[in-house]
Short mmCIF file of the C-alpha atoms (twelve columns), coordinates in Angstrom:
data_MODEL
# 
_entry.id   MODEL 
# 
loop_
_atom_site.group_PDB 
_atom_site.id 
_atom_site.type_symbol 
_atom_site.label_atom_id 
_atom_site.label_alt_id 
_atom_site.label_comp_id 
_atom_site.label_asym_id 
_atom_site.label_seq_id 
_atom_site.Cartn_x 
_atom_site.Cartn_y 
_atom_site.Cartn_z 
_atom_site.pdbx_PDB_model_num 
ATOM 1   C CA . MET A 1   -2.219  -38.484 -71.833 1 
ATOM 2   C CA . ILE A 2   -5.601  -39.477 -70.772 1 
ATOM 3   C CA . HIS A 3   -6.998  -42.804 -71.639 1 
ATOM 4   C CA . PRO A 4   -10.895 -42.992 -71.751 1 
ATOM 5   C CA . SER A 5   -12.174 -46.460 -69.597 1 
ATOM 6   C CA . PRO A 6   -14.570 -47.144 -70.491 1 
ATOM 7   C CA . PRO A 7   -15.118 -44.677 -73.754 1 
ATOM 8   C CA . SER A 8   -17.363 -42.008 -73.299 1 
ATOM 9   C CA . GLN A 9   -20.070 -42.341 -76.524 1 
ATOM 10  C CA . SER A 10  -18.254 -41.833 -79.191 1 
ATOM 11  C CA . ARG A 11  -15.314 -40.539 -77.490 1 
ATOM 12  C CA . ALA A 12  -13.058 -43.686 -77.663 1 
ATOM 13  C CA . GLU A 13  -9.770  -41.681 -78.570 1 
ATOM 14  C CA . VAL A 14  -6.775  -40.889 -76.807 1 
ATOM 15  C CA . LEU A 15  -7.361  -37.363 -74.919 1 
ATOM 16  C CA . ALA A 16  -4.447  -35.472 -75.878 1 
ATOM 17  C CA . GLU A 17  -3.454  -32.959 -73.197 1 
ATOM 18  C CA . SER A 18  -0.948  -29.831 -72.705 1 
ATOM 19  C CA . ILE A 19  0.512   -29.031 -69.775 1 
ATOM 20  C CA . THR A 20  1.327   -25.482 -68.317 1 
ATOM 21  C CA . GLU A 21  3.049   -24.103 -64.980 1 
ATOM 22  C CA . VAL A 22  0.858   -21.389 -63.969 1 
ATOM 23  C CA . PRO A 23  1.895   -18.812 -61.707 1 
ATOM 24  C CA . THR A 24  0.061   -17.769 -58.471 1 
ATOM 25  C CA . ARG A 25  1.154   -16.169 -55.243 1 
ATOM 26  C CA . LEU A 26  0.973   -20.185 -53.790 1 
ATOM 27  C CA . GLY A 27  3.946   -20.694 -56.373 1 
ATOM 28  C CA . ARG A 28  3.484   -22.482 -59.923 1 
ATOM 29  C CA . LEU A 29  0.380   -24.578 -60.180 1 
ATOM 30  C CA . HIS A 30  1.200   -28.082 -62.714 1 
ATOM 31  C CA . VAL A 31  -2.071  -27.731 -64.912 1 
ATOM 32  C CA . ARG A 32  -3.106  -29.913 -67.406 1 
ATOM 33  C CA . SER A 33  -5.550  -29.134 -69.869 1 
ATOM 34  C CA . ILE A 34  -7.739  -31.047 -72.136 1 
ATOM 35  C CA . GLY A 35  -10.514 -29.888 -75.301 1 
ATOM 36  C CA . GLU A 36  -11.975 -27.233 -76.377 1 
ATOM 37  C CA . GLY A 37  -14.983 -25.027 -75.149 1 
ATOM 38  C CA . THR A 38  -16.705 -23.448 -72.015 1 
ATOM 39  C CA . PRO A 39  -14.024 -23.241 -69.156 1 
ATOM 40  C CA . THR A 40  -13.955 -25.993 -66.685 1 
ATOM 41  C CA . ILE A 41  -11.497 -26.537 -63.542 1 
ATOM 42  C CA . LEU A 42  -11.226 -29.632 -61.827 1 
ATOM 43  C CA . TRP A 43  -8.779  -29.282 -58.434 1 
ATOM 44  C CA . SER A 44  -8.056  -32.014 -56.781 1 
ATOM 45  C CA . SER A 45  -8.319  -33.232 -52.970 1 
ATOM 46  C CA . MET A 46  -5.613  -33.365 -50.203 1 
ATOM 47  C CA . PHE A 47  -2.529  -35.625 -50.491 1 
ATOM 48  C CA . VAL A 48  -3.182  -36.469 -54.338 1 
ATOM 49  C CA . ASP A 49  -2.835  -34.740 -57.393 1 
ATOM 50  C CA . SER A 50  -5.025  -34.110 -60.522 1 
ATOM 51  C CA . HIS A 51  -4.620  -37.891 -61.950 1 
ATOM 52  C CA . THR A 52  -7.230  -38.506 -59.386 1 
ATOM 53  C CA . TRP A 53  -9.641  -36.961 -62.513 1 
ATOM 54  C CA . ASP A 54  -8.322  -39.581 -65.362 1 
ATOM 55  C CA . PRO A 55  -11.383 -41.632 -64.920 1 
ATOM 56  C CA . VAL A 56  -13.468 -39.052 -64.515 1 
ATOM 57  C CA . VAL A 57  -12.548 -36.684 -67.318 1 
ATOM 58  C CA . PRO A 58  -13.512 -39.463 -70.835 1 
ATOM 59  C CA . LEU A 59  -16.941 -39.683 -69.258 1 
ATOM 60  C CA . LEU A 60  -17.428 -36.314 -69.075 1 
ATOM 61  C CA . PRO A 61  -19.193 -33.947 -72.284 1 
ATOM 62  C CA . SER A 62  -16.929 -32.690 -74.901 1 
ATOM 63  C CA . GLY A 63  -17.119 -29.028 -76.194 1 
ATOM 64  C CA . ARG A 64  -15.432 -28.045 -72.696 1 
ATOM 65  C CA . ARG A 65  -11.793 -26.721 -71.754 1 
ATOM 66  C CA . TYR A 66  -10.873 -29.098 -68.914 1 
ATOM 67  C CA . HIS A 67  -7.876  -27.904 -66.498 1 
ATOM 68  C CA . LEU A 68  -6.750  -30.444 -63.859 1 
ATOM 69  C CA . VAL A 69  -5.076  -28.575 -61.799 1 
ATOM 70  C CA . ASP A 70  -2.283  -29.975 -59.020 1 
ATOM 71  C CA . PRO A 71  -3.134  -27.854 -55.903 1 
ATOM 72  C CA . PRO A 72  -0.438  -25.706 -54.273 1 
ATOM 73  C CA . GLY A 73  2.368   -27.806 -52.676 1 
ATOM 74  C CA . LEU A 74  0.828   -30.649 -54.251 1 
ATOM 75  C CA . GLY A 75  1.766   -33.021 -57.408 1 
ATOM 76  C CA . ALA A 76  4.188   -31.460 -59.754 1 
ATOM 77  C CA . SER A 77  3.307   -28.104 -58.519 1 
ATOM 78  C CA . GLN A 78  5.831   -25.773 -56.814 1 
ATOM 79  C CA . ALA A 79  6.553   -27.119 -53.401 1 
ATOM 80  C CA . LEU A 80  5.066   -24.521 -50.531 1 
ATOM 81  C CA . ARG A 81  7.458   -22.163 -48.809 1 
ATOM 82  C CA . ALA A 82  5.288   -21.366 -45.662 1 
ATOM 83  C CA . GLY A 83  1.791   -21.974 -44.365 1 
ATOM 84  C CA . SER A 84  -1.428  -20.911 -45.574 1 
ATOM 85  C CA . ASP A 85  -4.817  -21.704 -45.545 1 
ATOM 86  C CA . ILE A 86  -8.008  -22.489 -48.036 1 
ATOM 87  C CA . ALA A 87  -8.768  -18.482 -48.437 1 
ATOM 88  C CA . GLU A 88  -5.372  -17.589 -49.927 1 
ATOM 89  C CA . ALA A 89  -6.129  -21.020 -51.722 1 
ATOM 90  C CA . ALA A 90  -8.612  -19.429 -53.412 1 
ATOM 91  C CA . ASP A 91  -6.830  -16.225 -53.862 1 
ATOM 92  C CA . ALA A 92  -4.260  -18.309 -55.672 1 
ATOM 93  C CA . ALA A 93  -7.209  -19.837 -58.108 1 
ATOM 94  C CA . THR A 94  -8.319  -16.166 -58.833 1 
ATOM 95  C CA . ASP A 95  -4.619  -15.670 -60.042 1 
ATOM 96  C CA . LEU A 96  -4.688  -19.423 -62.049 1 
ATOM 97  C CA . ILE A 97  -8.409  -18.357 -63.609 1 
ATOM 98  C CA . ARG A 98  -6.524  -14.902 -64.633 1 
ATOM 99  C CA . GLU A 99  -2.908  -16.460 -65.942 1 
ATOM 100 C CA . LEU A 100 -5.058  -19.059 -67.785 1 
ATOM 101 C CA . GLY A 101 -6.418  -15.841 -69.931 1 
ATOM 102 C CA . ILE A 102 -10.124 -16.856 -69.141 1 
ATOM 103 C CA . ARG A 103 -12.577 -13.904 -69.501 1 
ATOM 104 C CA . SER A 104 -15.490 -15.934 -68.624 1 
ATOM 105 C CA . PRO A 105 -17.142 -17.465 -65.561 1 
ATOM 106 C CA . VAL A 106 -15.666 -20.990 -65.122 1 
ATOM 107 C CA . ASP A 107 -17.493 -24.381 -63.933 1 
ATOM 108 C CA . TRP A 108 -15.799 -25.610 -60.884 1 
ATOM 109 C CA . VAL A 109 -15.479 -28.989 -59.527 1 
ATOM 110 C CA . GLY A 110 -13.823 -29.719 -56.409 1 
ATOM 111 C CA . ASN A 111 -12.876 -32.971 -54.337 1 
ATOM 112 C CA . ALA A 112 -12.250 -32.123 -50.896 1 
ATOM 113 C CA . PHE A 113 -9.785  -29.725 -50.622 1 
ATOM 114 C CA . GLY A 114 -11.471 -28.372 -54.169 1 
ATOM 115 C CA . GLY A 115 -14.652 -28.181 -52.772 1 
ATOM 116 C CA . HIS A 116 -13.436 -26.304 -50.237 1 
ATOM 117 C CA . VAL A 117 -11.615 -23.500 -52.446 1 
ATOM 118 C CA . GLY A 118 -15.041 -23.459 -54.583 1 
ATOM 119 C CA . PHE A 119 -16.813 -22.524 -51.326 1 
ATOM 120 C CA . LYS A 120 -14.486 -19.448 -51.145 1 
ATOM 121 C CA . LEU A 121 -14.884 -18.797 -54.646 1 
ATOM 122 C CA . GLY A 122 -18.796 -19.332 -55.422 1 
ATOM 123 C CA . ALA A 123 -19.466 -15.998 -53.109 1 
ATOM 124 C CA . ARG A 124 -16.933 -14.104 -55.084 1 
ATOM 125 C CA . PRO A 125 -19.092 -12.450 -58.171 1 
ATOM 126 C CA . GLY A 126 -18.248 -12.864 -61.755 1 
ATOM 127 C CA . LEU A 127 -15.247 -15.956 -61.169 1 
ATOM 128 C CA . LEU A 128 -17.841 -19.101 -61.143 1 
ATOM 129 C CA . ARG A 129 -20.910 -20.178 -63.559 1 
ATOM 130 C CA . SER A 130 -21.587 -22.920 -61.406 1 
ATOM 131 C CA . LEU A 131 -19.984 -24.992 -58.251 1 
ATOM 132 C CA . VAL A 132 -19.571 -29.000 -58.159 1 
ATOM 133 C CA . ALA A 133 -18.484 -29.556 -54.534 1 
ATOM 134 C CA . VAL A 134 -17.630 -33.686 -53.734 1 
ATOM 135 C CA . SER A 135 -17.121 -34.894 -50.171 1 
ATOM 136 C CA . SER A 136 -15.935 -31.269 -49.652 1 
ATOM 137 C CA . PRO A 137 -16.962 -30.943 -45.121 1 
ATOM 138 C CA . THR A 138 -18.180 -27.360 -44.549 1 
ATOM 139 C CA . GLN A 139 -16.983 -27.935 -40.909 1 
ATOM 140 C CA . PRO A 140 -13.635 -27.810 -39.338 1 
ATOM 141 C CA . ILE A 141 -12.007 -31.389 -39.051 1 
ATOM 142 C CA . PRO A 142 -12.896 -33.146 -36.017 1 
ATOM 143 C CA . HIS A 143 -11.119 -32.907 -32.833 1 
ATOM 144 C CA . ALA A 144 -10.043 -37.217 -32.938 1 
ATOM 145 C CA . LEU A 145 -8.878  -36.645 -36.569 1 
ATOM 146 C CA . ARG A 146 -6.995  -33.738 -35.472 1 
ATOM 147 C CA . THR A 147 -5.105  -35.223 -32.754 1 
ATOM 148 C CA . GLU A 148 -3.988  -37.946 -34.771 1 
ATOM 149 C CA . ILE A 149 -2.709  -35.725 -37.986 1 
ATOM 150 C CA . ASN A 150 -0.884  -33.403 -34.984 1 
ATOM 151 C CA . LEU A 151 0.847   -36.747 -34.028 1 
ATOM 152 C CA . LEU A 152 1.710   -38.073 -37.377 1 
ATOM 153 C CA . LEU A 153 2.643   -34.942 -38.906 1 
ATOM 154 C CA . PRO A 154 6.353   -35.013 -37.752 1 
ATOM 155 C CA . ILE A 155 6.743   -38.322 -39.331 1 
ATOM 156 C CA . LEU A 156 5.461   -37.116 -42.482 1 
ATOM 157 C CA . ARG A 157 7.819   -34.491 -42.917 1 
ATOM 158 C CA . THR A 158 10.818  -36.512 -41.573 1 
ATOM 159 C CA . VAL A 159 10.440  -39.457 -43.560 1 
ATOM 160 C CA . GLY A 160 7.064   -38.978 -45.662 1 
ATOM 161 C CA . PRO A 161 4.034   -41.001 -46.369 1 
ATOM 162 C CA . VAL A 162 5.351   -44.301 -44.547 1 
ATOM 163 C CA . GLY A 163 4.126   -46.638 -42.300 1 
ATOM 164 C CA . PRO A 164 1.116   -45.330 -39.996 1 
ATOM 165 C CA . VAL A 165 1.106   -42.013 -42.097 1 
ATOM 166 C CA . ARG A 166 0.357   -44.086 -44.980 1 
ATOM 167 C CA . SER A 167 -1.938  -46.006 -43.733 1 
ATOM 168 C CA . ALA A 168 -4.111  -43.335 -41.788 1 
ATOM 169 C CA . ILE A 169 -4.210  -41.440 -45.399 1 
ATOM 170 C CA . LEU A 170 -5.464  -44.536 -47.462 1 
ATOM 171 C CA . ALA A 171 -8.086  -45.033 -44.809 1 
ATOM 172 C CA . GLY A 172 -9.253  -41.218 -44.908 1 
ATOM 173 C CA . MET A 173 -9.415  -41.616 -48.555 1 
ATOM 174 C CA . LEU A 174 -10.446 -44.627 -49.644 1 
ATOM 175 C CA . THR A 175 -12.977 -47.413 -48.469 1 
ATOM 176 C CA . ASP A 176 -11.550 -50.870 -47.640 1 
ATOM 177 C CA . ALA A 177 -12.201 -52.165 -50.802 1 
ATOM 178 C CA . SER A 178 -10.730 -49.282 -52.822 1 
ATOM 179 C CA . VAL A 179 -7.622  -49.726 -50.866 1 
ATOM 180 C CA . ALA A 180 -7.706  -53.652 -52.071 1 
ATOM 181 C CA . CYS A 181 -8.318  -52.378 -55.490 1 
ATOM 182 C CA . GLY A 182 -4.653  -52.139 -57.074 1 
ATOM 183 C CA . PRO A 183 -5.181  -49.311 -59.726 1 
ATOM 184 C CA . ILE A 184 -7.014  -47.042 -57.479 1 
ATOM 185 C CA . GLN A 185 -3.986  -47.600 -54.335 1 
ATOM 186 C CA . ARG A 186 -1.732  -47.468 -56.579 1 
ATOM 187 C CA . ALA A 187 -2.710  -44.002 -58.013 1 
ATOM 188 C CA . VAL A 188 -2.679  -42.565 -54.578 1 
ATOM 189 C CA . MET A 189 0.468   -43.996 -53.688 1 
ATOM 190 C CA . GLU A 190 2.026   -41.901 -56.902 1 
ATOM 191 C CA . ALA A 191 0.115   -39.316 -55.461 1 
ATOM 192 C CA . LEU A 192 1.795   -38.926 -52.411 1 
ATOM 193 C CA . GLU A 193 5.363   -39.218 -53.680 1 
ATOM 194 C CA . ARG A 194 5.558   -36.531 -55.972 1 
ATOM 195 C CA . PRO A 195 5.712   -33.482 -53.960 1 
ATOM 196 C CA . SER A 196 8.694   -32.990 -51.493 1 
ATOM 197 C CA . ARG A 197 8.044   -34.198 -47.503 1 
ATOM 198 C CA . ARG A 198 8.213   -30.146 -46.296 1 
ATOM 199 C CA . SER A 199 5.393   -29.596 -49.038 1 
ATOM 200 C CA . MET A 200 3.325   -32.007 -48.387 1 
ATOM 201 C CA . ALA A 201 3.780   -31.408 -44.357 1 
ATOM 202 C CA . LEU A 202 2.901   -27.685 -45.170 1 
ATOM 203 C CA . ALA A 203 -0.201  -28.437 -47.277 1 
ATOM 204 C CA . VAL A 204 -1.438  -30.460 -44.521 1 
ATOM 205 C CA . ARG A 205 -1.111  -27.874 -41.980 1 
ATOM 206 C CA . SER A 206 -2.338  -25.242 -44.152 1 
ATOM 207 C CA . PHE A 207 -5.400  -26.724 -46.280 1 
ATOM 208 C CA . ILE A 208 -6.763  -29.260 -43.269 1 
ATOM 209 C CA . LEU A 209 -5.350  -28.137 -39.734 1 
ATOM 210 C CA . ASN A 210 -5.941  -24.761 -40.924 1 
ATOM 211 C CA . ARG A 211 -9.501  -25.453 -42.148 1 
ATOM 212 C CA . VAL A 212 -12.369 -23.114 -40.680 1 
ATOM 213 C CA . ASP A 213 -15.937 -23.802 -40.454 1 
ATOM 214 C CA . VAL A 214 -17.777 -22.034 -43.460 1 
ATOM 215 C CA . THR A 215 -21.604 -23.572 -43.012 1 
ATOM 216 C CA . ALA A 216 -22.840 -19.997 -42.569 1 
ATOM 217 C CA . GLU A 217 -20.813 -18.666 -45.500 1 
ATOM 218 C CA . LEU A 218 -22.967 -21.356 -47.924 1 
ATOM 219 C CA . ALA A 219 -26.006 -18.809 -47.966 1 
ATOM 220 C CA . GLY A 220 -23.246 -16.279 -49.521 1 
ATOM 221 C CA . LEU A 221 -22.839 -18.700 -52.711 1 
ATOM 222 C CA . THR A 222 -23.600 -16.643 -56.019 1 
ATOM 223 C CA . VAL A 223 -23.934 -19.642 -58.308 1 
ATOM 224 C CA . PRO A 224 -25.867 -22.896 -58.689 1 
ATOM 225 C CA . SER A 225 -24.234 -25.888 -56.785 1 
ATOM 226 C CA . LEU A 226 -24.204 -29.384 -56.390 1 
ATOM 227 C CA . PHE A 227 -22.848 -30.871 -53.082 1 
ATOM 228 C CA . VAL A 228 -21.840 -34.440 -53.606 1 
ATOM 229 C CA . ALA A 229 -21.511 -36.616 -50.536 1 
ATOM 230 C CA . SER A 230 -20.634 -40.593 -50.021 1 
ATOM 231 C CA . ASP A 231 -22.272 -43.022 -47.971 1 
ATOM 232 C CA . ASP A 232 -18.683 -43.691 -45.925 1 
ATOM 233 C CA . ARG A 233 -17.420 -40.641 -45.066 1 
ATOM 234 C CA . GLY A 234 -18.236 -39.968 -41.274 1 
ATOM 235 C CA . ASP A 235 -17.462 -36.063 -41.098 1 
ATOM 236 C CA . TRP A 236 -19.476 -35.632 -44.149 1 
ATOM 237 C CA . THR A 237 -22.304 -37.653 -44.086 1 
ATOM 238 C CA . PRO A 238 -25.270 -37.362 -46.622 1 
ATOM 239 C CA . GLU A 239 -27.378 -35.780 -44.178 1 
ATOM 240 C CA . ASP A 240 -24.632 -33.020 -43.599 1 
ATOM 241 C CA . ALA A 241 -24.595 -32.438 -47.562 1 
ATOM 242 C CA . THR A 242 -28.063 -31.878 -47.452 1 
ATOM 243 C CA . ALA A 243 -28.455 -29.327 -44.537 1 
ATOM 244 C CA . ALA A 244 -25.796 -27.493 -46.453 1 
ATOM 245 C CA . ALA A 245 -27.505 -27.379 -49.693 1 
ATOM 246 C CA . ALA A 246 -30.246 -25.837 -47.423 1 
ATOM 247 C CA . ILE A 247 -28.517 -23.063 -46.453 1 
ATOM 248 C CA . ALA A 248 -27.079 -22.022 -50.075 1 
ATOM 249 C CA . ALA A 249 -29.287 -20.256 -52.430 1 
ATOM 250 C CA . ASP A 250 -29.456 -22.651 -55.059 1 
ATOM 251 C CA . ALA A 251 -27.735 -25.947 -54.373 1 
ATOM 252 C CA . GLN A 252 -28.837 -29.563 -54.189 1 
ATOM 253 C CA . ALA A 253 -27.273 -32.512 -52.495 1 
ATOM 254 C CA . VAL A 254 -27.069 -36.491 -53.829 1 
ATOM 255 C CA . THR A 255 -24.752 -39.261 -52.483 1 
ATOM 256 C CA . ILE A 256 -22.864 -41.596 -54.277 1 
ATOM 257 C CA . ALA A 257 -22.558 -45.341 -52.747 1 
ATOM 258 C CA . ALA A 258 -19.386 -47.330 -51.883 1 
ATOM 259 C CA . ALA A 259 -16.982 -44.153 -52.051 1 
ATOM 260 C CA . ARG A 260 -15.423 -42.342 -48.987 1 
ATOM 261 C CA . THR A 261 -13.205 -39.359 -49.645 1 
ATOM 262 C CA . LEU A 262 -11.827 -39.863 -53.569 1 
ATOM 263 C CA . ILE A 263 -14.886 -40.310 -55.053 1 
ATOM 264 C CA . PRO A 264 -13.372 -39.490 -58.465 1 
ATOM 265 C CA . LEU A 265 -11.292 -42.172 -57.993 1 
ATOM 266 C CA . GLU A 266 -13.582 -44.738 -56.565 1 
ATOM 267 C CA . GLN A 267 -16.575 -44.022 -58.450 1 
ATOM 268 C CA . PRO A 268 -15.866 -42.402 -61.636 1 
ATOM 269 C CA . GLU A 269 -18.729 -43.412 -63.313 1 
ATOM 270 C CA . ALA A 270 -21.787 -42.611 -61.027 1 
ATOM 271 C CA . LEU A 271 -19.793 -38.874 -60.410 1 
ATOM 272 C CA . ALA A 272 -19.486 -38.385 -64.022 1 
ATOM 273 C CA . LEU A 273 -23.441 -39.069 -64.261 1 
ATOM 274 C CA . HIS A 274 -23.937 -37.318 -61.538 1 
ATOM 275 C CA . VAL A 275 -22.152 -33.907 -62.674 1 
ATOM 276 C CA . ARG A 276 -23.660 -34.365 -66.218 1 
ATOM 277 C CA . SER A 277 -27.024 -34.326 -65.438 1 
ATOM 278 C CA . PHE A 278 -26.292 -30.967 -63.031 1 
ATOM 279 C CA . TRP A 279 -24.816 -29.143 -65.945 1 
ATOM 280 C CA . ASP A 280 -27.363 -30.484 -68.095 1 
ATOM 281 C CA . ARG A 281 -30.290 -28.896 -65.943 1 
ATOM 282 C CA . LEU A 282 -28.415 -25.767 -65.563 1 
ATOM 283 C CA . ALA A 283 -28.141 -25.634 -69.627 1 
ATOM 284 C CA . ARG A 284 -31.796 -26.191 -69.586 1 
ATOM 285 C CA . SER A 285 -32.300 -23.606 -67.513 1 
ATOM 286 C CA . ARG A 286 -30.183 -20.720 -69.321 1 
ATOM 287 C CA . SER A 287 -31.790 -21.650 -72.302 1 
ATOM 288 C CA . HIS A 288 -35.417 -21.086 -71.154 1 
ATOM 289 C CA . ARG A 289 -34.296 -17.983 -69.555 1 
ATOM 290 C CA . ALA A 290 -33.250 -16.637 -73.119 1 
ATOM 291 C CA . GLU A 291 -36.002 -18.057 -74.670 1 
ATOM 292 C CA . LYS A 292 -38.137 -15.747 -72.486 1 
ATOM 293 C CA . GLY A 293 -36.015 -12.585 -72.719 1 
ATOM 294 C CA . ARG A 294 -36.668 -12.750 -76.733 1 
ATOM 295 C CA . PRO A 295 -38.748 -10.530 -78.165 1 
ATOM 296 C CA . HIS A 296 -42.397 -12.424 -80.041 1 
# 
C-alpha cells in the first residue's frame, strides 16, 4: 500500500495497489499499479526499485493508472541472467506496455535509468505521449566514476552492498542531508537488499557501465519532454539539462534544489509540482488544438 504523506488535495485515503509479474525479454518485471485512467509508467533508478516513487504518487493527480516498475534485475523483478544494455531495456519496456494491455501512448516518468529508457522509447513513434526524465544524464559515465565502479563491482558481486560499496552508492544517489535522513536512507538500503548480488552486479554492468552517449539522439524525440536536473549531481548539472532540452524538438528543463540522483525520495513535493505543471500544460495544448479543429 502507498500511504500519502502529506495527502494530495482530498486524496488522504490509502491508495490501494495491485501487483502484476509482467513477462518481458529481460525476465518478469514486478509492477505495482494504482488508480484508474490515463496510463502512466514510473520506472526507477539503478540500485533501487519502485518504492522510491511512494512519496510522489499521492501528490500526483487522480484520473490516472500509475504503473510503478521494478527495473530488470532489480527490486522484486526477476534476476538478470546475462548482460544487457539500455536499448534492450527499452525493448523490455515495449514488452511491458504490450503485456499490460495498454493500447494508447503512455506518459513516461523515469528516474536516472528510467529516464535513459525513456529517451529510447520517446524516439519510437506511438509508444509515449510524453516523457519526464529525472536526473538522467545523456552522456556516458565519467572516466573517474567508471574506474571506481570497476574497482567496487567484484565486492558487490561477492558480498553485496556493504562497506565501501554501500558508501559509494549512497554518496552517488543522495545528498549528505538525505543520507542523514533515516527514512530516505532506509528506503535505499532496503531496495539494495532485494535483488541477488549477481543480478545487481549484472545490472550495474549492463545499465551503467554499458551506457552510451545519447545526446545526438535527443533530436529524434517525438514527444513533449521535461528534463529534471538537481543542483547537486556533478554529471548532470542544470546547464547540462538546459543544453539537452535545446536539442530536442519540444523539451524544457527545470532544476530541483537540495537533491542529487534520487529526486523522488529527496524532494517529492517539488518533483510532483513540476510534473503536474508539465502535464497541465500539455492538457491545455491538446484542448486548444482540439478546439481549433472543431468546425464553427
